[in-house]
DOSELUM-772924 format. One record per residue (C-alpha): x, y, z; residue in one letter. Coordinates in Angstrom, 1 decimal. Layout:
X Y Z A
...
This chain:
-79.9 60.9 112.2 M
-82.9 61.1 114.6 N
-80.4 60.5 117.7 R
-78.2 63.5 116.3 M
-81.8 65.7 116.3 L
-82.9 65.1 120.0 K
-79.4 66.3 120.8 N
-79.1 69.3 118.8 A
-80.8 72.2 119.3 A
-82.9 73.9 117.0 V
-83.5 77.5 115.5 V
-86.3 79.0 112.8 A
-84.4 80.5 109.9 A
-86.5 81.5 106.9 M
-89.6 79.8 107.5 G
-86.6 76.1 107.7 L
-86.4 74.4 111.2 T
-82.6 73.4 111.1 L
-80.3 72.0 113.7 P
-77.4 73.9 115.7 V
-74.9 71.7 116.0 W
-71.4 73.9 117.0 A
-71.5 75.6 119.6 Q
-68.0 77.2 119.6 T
-67.0 79.4 115.9 L
-63.9 79.0 114.2 T
-63.4 82.3 112.8 I
-61.4 82.9 109.7 G
-59.8 85.6 107.1 A
-61.0 85.1 103.2 L
-57.4 87.1 102.6 V
-54.1 86.3 103.1 S
-52.7 89.2 105.5 A
-51.2 89.6 107.7 Q
-52.1 90.5 111.0 V
-52.2 93.7 112.3 D
-53.9 94.3 115.8 T
-55.7 91.6 117.6 V
-58.3 93.8 119.7 K
-59.8 91.3 122.0 V
-58.8 88.7 124.7 K
-59.8 85.9 125.8 E
-63.1 86.1 128.0 G
-64.1 88.7 126.1 D
-67.5 89.2 125.7 S
-68.6 90.5 122.0 V
-71.4 91.1 120.1 K
-72.3 91.0 116.5 Q
-70.3 92.9 114.7 G
-67.4 94.1 117.2 D
-64.2 94.3 115.2 V
-62.2 90.8 116.3 L
-58.9 91.6 114.4 L
-57.2 93.9 111.6 M
-55.5 92.6 108.6 L
-52.4 94.9 107.7 D
-53.8 96.2 104.3 Q
-51.3 97.0 102.2 A
-51.2 94.3 99.9 T
-55.1 95.1 99.5 Y
-53.6 99.0 99.2 E
-51.3 97.8 96.0 A
-53.7 96.1 94.6 R
-56.3 99.2 94.4 L
-53.8 101.5 92.8 A
-53.1 98.8 90.5 I
-56.5 98.6 89.9 A
-57.5 102.0 89.7 Q
-54.8 103.0 87.2 S
-54.9 100.0 85.2 K
-58.7 101.8 85.5 L
-58.0 106.0 84.4 D
-55.7 103.6 81.6 Y
-58.8 101.9 79.5 Q
-61.1 104.9 80.0 Q
-58.1 107.5 78.3 V
-57.7 104.8 75.5 V
-61.4 104.0 75.2 F
-62.4 107.7 75.1 K
-59.8 108.5 71.9 F
-60.4 105.7 70.1 D
-65.1 106.6 70.8 E
-63.5 109.6 69.2 N
-61.1 108.0 66.1 A
-64.3 105.9 65.6 Y
-67.3 108.8 65.8 L
-64.8 110.5 63.5 E
-64.4 107.3 61.3 A
-68.2 107.3 61.0 Q
-68.1 110.8 59.7 D
-65.7 110.0 57.2 L
-67.8 107.2 55.2 F
-70.9 109.3 55.6 E
-69.0 112.3 53.9 Q
-67.4 109.3 51.0 G
-64.1 109.5 52.2 V
-63.3 106.1 53.6 T
-63.8 102.9 52.6 S
-66.8 100.3 54.8 Q
-63.5 98.5 55.6 R
-61.9 101.5 57.2 E
-65.7 102.0 58.9 L
-65.4 98.7 60.8 D
-61.6 98.4 61.6 E
-62.5 101.7 63.6 E
-65.5 100.1 65.2 K
-63.7 96.4 66.5 L
-60.9 98.8 67.7 R
-63.7 101.0 70.0 Y
-65.3 97.6 70.8 E
-62.1 96.2 71.8 K
-61.4 99.4 74.1 S
-65.3 100.1 75.6 L
-64.5 95.7 76.5 A
-61.0 96.5 77.9 K
-62.7 99.4 80.0 F
-65.1 97.5 81.1 S
-63.1 95.0 83.0 Q
-61.0 97.3 84.0 A
-64.0 99.4 86.5 K
-65.8 95.4 87.2 A
-61.7 94.7 88.0 Q
-61.7 97.8 90.3 L
-64.8 96.8 91.9 A
-63.4 93.5 92.6 L
-60.8 94.9 94.4 V
-62.8 97.0 96.3 K
-64.9 94.6 97.4 A
-62.2 92.5 98.7 K
-61.9 95.3 102.1 Q
-64.0 94.3 104.1 R
-61.7 91.4 104.9 Y
-59.2 92.8 106.2 Y
-61.2 93.4 109.3 T
-62.8 90.7 111.1 I
-65.8 90.8 112.8 T
-67.5 88.8 115.2 A
-70.2 87.3 113.1 P
-72.4 86.7 115.8 Q
-72.7 87.2 119.9 A
-70.7 85.3 122.3 G
-67.2 85.0 124.3 V
-64.2 84.6 123.0 V
-62.6 81.2 123.7 E
-59.2 81.1 122.1 R
-57.2 83.3 119.6 I
-54.5 81.5 117.3 S
-52.8 84.5 116.4 V
-51.3 88.0 117.4 L
-49.9 90.7 115.9 P
-47.3 89.9 113.1 G
-48.7 86.5 112.1 T
-48.9 85.8 108.7 T
-52.5 84.0 107.3 V
-51.4 82.4 104.8 F
-54.1 80.7 103.7 K
-58.2 81.5 103.1 E
-60.1 80.6 107.0 N
-57.3 79.7 108.9 Q
-58.2 79.2 112.1 S
-57.4 82.5 113.8 L
-60.0 83.3 117.0 I
-63.2 80.8 118.5 E
-66.3 81.8 119.0 L
-68.4 80.3 122.0 K
-72.0 81.4 121.2 V
-74.3 82.9 123.4 D
């Protein structure tokens, strides 16, 4: 281990001394999709944040539309169940309905609220994945190798797409 540390470049990060083992970064995607466009070529110098390639967003857009429609539906159901519960509370207070009927409406309302919250979370998750369709340089360097062309399908997460020699 000591011999390896002597040969490694050392950087300071968050107050710690860490060895830098890799001089070449292998860049992959966190989603499965088809490569839409490659924005760089081998030998290009890039800065951190430069766009390297774009993945087709058709699947993302379809998932976004599905998640949005589920949220819209659950919101309508929730509002209906909320109003029914409020009405059941009023009827119970007037002595018109039983405790059991009120409890049933409360349960329906709480289930509806949970489904509505779940649909909101699902939409947020889908939206969070949008950034994975644009592959950017994690740091400055030179594009050493490009493993894909437009039209190539990326089937698995972190499949090697581009190798970047770090500055």
